[in-house]
C-alpha angles and dihedrals in degrees: 000000000000116000114238138195135191121266124190127186112198132177127187089264105037150009098247098185141355114178148129115268138175097211138007131191119191140168111262116188090258099043145307114317128199125206132194132179114288095035114155118248117280144157122217137175113242126228133194118288150074127325118204119198117195119199129210090246091061098258126121141196131205130213135176116227134180125201133328132093139301120212128185113196130155096345093313123113113199119192106195104188141168092227136019132169130172117240090231090066094053125089130185100236093051092046091049091051091048090051091051089054093046092052092058120089111295116261119262111284095020114118123227093247092053091046091050091050091051091049091051090050092050092048089052090049091052092049092051092045091052092046092049090049091052093248126131114270 
């Protein structure tokens, strides 16, 4: 039987997910990180990118996260992030429209760095939406 551990994805406004998983891969600030049951405790800064959750029954789910921290403690992985969205709620046409808007000049009062971060997030959303739809990224 596959060993499992608990994984929670939490944003400032909601608990997005709390479930048992067999493997998780997530974007740390310095690269993609994979976690299995029995991992020693750690704390890591999160980056922007996809999270894959694998379940003991062979299924998996994908999310997009942006920023925050990951903590592994006592067989529980907590992803505390500024932003999280499930791949199942993304679609290519909406993400393409959102990217078109993001590529225009930033709105009044929005700094270049903030606008660039938003554009990067939208590009990541589009890539995950395309991947989930079976289209090339």
